[in-house]
N, C-alpha and C positions, 0 to 999 in steps of 0.2 A: 685589810684595806690599805691602799696606797694614798697618802695625803696629797702628794703632788704628782700630777701626770703631765709629762711633757710630750707634746705632739708637734713634730717637725715635719717638713717636707716642702717640695717645690710648689709654686703657684698652680692652682687648678687641681690639686690632688684630693681635694675634699676636706681640707683641714678644718675649716670653719664649721660646716654642718656637722661633721663628725665630733669635733670638740664640744660643741654646744649640746649635742645629743648625749654624749658621755657624761658631761657635767650634770645635765638634767636628770639622767637616769640615777646617778649616784648622789644627787643632792649637793653637788659641789658648786663652788664659784667658777667663773669662766673668764679668762683674760685673753683678748685678741691683741697680740703685740704688733701685728701688721697694721691694725687700725691706728695704733699709736704713731707709727712712722708716717702713715698717711695724714694723720691729724697735724703732726709736726710740719709736714710738707705744705699742707693747706695754710697753716699759720704763717709760714715763711713767705709763701706766695702773696698772701694778704699784705704783708709788710713790704712787698716789692723786692725781696731778696733774690738775687740771681742764684738759682739752685746749683748752677755749675761752678760757682765760686766757693770752694770749700772753706776758705777763711771767713767769708761773709756768712755762710751757713753756720759755722761753728760759733761765731760771735753772737748771732741773732737767736740761736736755739735756746740759749740760757734765759731769754726773756719770755719764752712761751710757757704757759701754764696748762698742763694737760690733766684731765680728770677722766678716769675710766670707770664705768659702771660694770660690775661683774656678775649681774644676774643673767644666766644663760637663756632665760625666757625673753629677755629684752636688754641685751648689752648696749651700753651707750658710750660715746666718746665725745668729750668737749675740749675745745681749745680756746683758751682765754675767756672761758665762760660761755662760749657759743657751742650749741649742739651741732656737730659737724658729721654726724652719722651718715647723712645723705651726700653732702658735697664731697667727702673724701673718696667716693666711688666714681666720681666723674672723670672725664678724659684728662682734664688739666692736671689733676693730682696724680692720676695713674701714670702719666707720661713724665712726671717730675720726681716721683718718690724714689726711684733707684739711685740717682746721684745724691740725694739727701741721706739715704740709708747707708751710703758708703763712707760718710764722713765719720771718722773715729770719735770725735767729740759728741756727735749726736748719739751714736751707739752707746757710749759710756753713760750719757745722761739718761737715756731711756732704759738701759739695762738696770740702772739704779732704781728707777721708778718701778720697773717690773718686779724687781726683788722685794721692794717695799710692799707691793700688792700681794705677792706670794706670802710674805710674813704676816700680813693682816688676815689672810684667809685661814682661820683656825679650823674650819670645818672641811678643809680639802679644797683643791683648786685644779682645774685643767687649764694649762697654758699652751697656746698654739703659736707657732712662729717658724723661724728658720734656724735659730741658734739656741733654742731653749735647753735641750739636753746637753749641749756642748759648752755653753757659756752662761746663760741666765740661771739655770737650775741644774748644774751638773750632778747634784746629789738627789735628784728626783727619784722617787721610788719606782716609777714606771716611765720608760722612755719609748715612744712610738715614732717610727719614721714611716710616714704615710706616702705611698707612691701610686702612680697609675701611668698607663702608657700615654704617649704624647697626644694621640688622637682623642682619647677619653678626656684628658685634662683640658684640651682646647674646647671641646664641646661643652664641658661643664662651665668653664669660665665665660664662654660666649653666651651661654644661656643666662648665667648670673648677671652679666652686664647688658643683656639685651642686644647683643651683637650677632648679626647673621653670618658673617664671614669667619667660619671656624678655621680655615686655612691661614688667614692672616693672624688670627689669634694664636695659632700654634707657633707661628714665626715669632710673634711678640713674646710668648712664654719662653721660647728657646733663648731669646736675647736676655730676658730677665734672669733665667737660670744661669747664663754665663756670667752676668754681672754679680749675682748673688754668690755664686760658687767661687769666684776669683777675687772678691774684694779682700783687702788686707785685714779689716776689722770684722771679726765674728762672721766668717763666711758660712753659707749654707753647707751643712755637713751632717752626716749621720754619726751619732754617738756610737762608740764601740760597743756599748752594752744596750743599744736600742733594739727593739723588736721591729722588724720590717713588716709592714702590712700593705699588701698590694690590693687596692680597691677596684682595679680595672673591671673585673668580672663579678664583683660583689655589689649588692644593694647597700644603700646607706645604713639600713637597719642591721644588716649582716656585719658591716664594719663596726658599728657601735656595739653590737652584741659581743663581738670578739674582744674588743678592747675592755669592755666592762668585765668580762670573764677574767681577763688577765689581771685587772685591778683587784679583783676579789679573791685571787689565789692566796 
């Protein structure tokens, strides 16, 4: 069995549902690193920080206290003691998270927190994000790079957020991909030793079954 499973991939590829399903099946903890960047963004917005001012973001980020719950059946994320699981999925945070996530000081801070969470998970953990296999946990026993075609990704993310315009969502995802792939600090990238899983034509259960089988090899 693999103690640390890293699941990376672009937005809308099904990382969250897949990661939670794999963690539940294996009895592992689950860490959503994307929620941590969203929670950081929410906290900065609450402080009135201009998210496009990298210096201001870097200075204020160190004041934010983030707490991640790692139960795959009910993961939680709190910022400064406030449960922000709902607010971080709103339009305000969604539109502001990319510039926050590109600030090197923010990534350094959150990567440290993520590694601490991994170290605490003695019974195994599934960690999802965009730089887990390359930066956060390069020694993970199993690295997955989860992909899907742009149309499928847009439909999934639109359904998740309750948005009807899948075409607009596809354009938004393309912009997010460009930002994530080209940022200087911890860009979205496939680890050299990652297993690529294309979920376009697979059900969620089929994707979970495949990854669980890989973990049990």
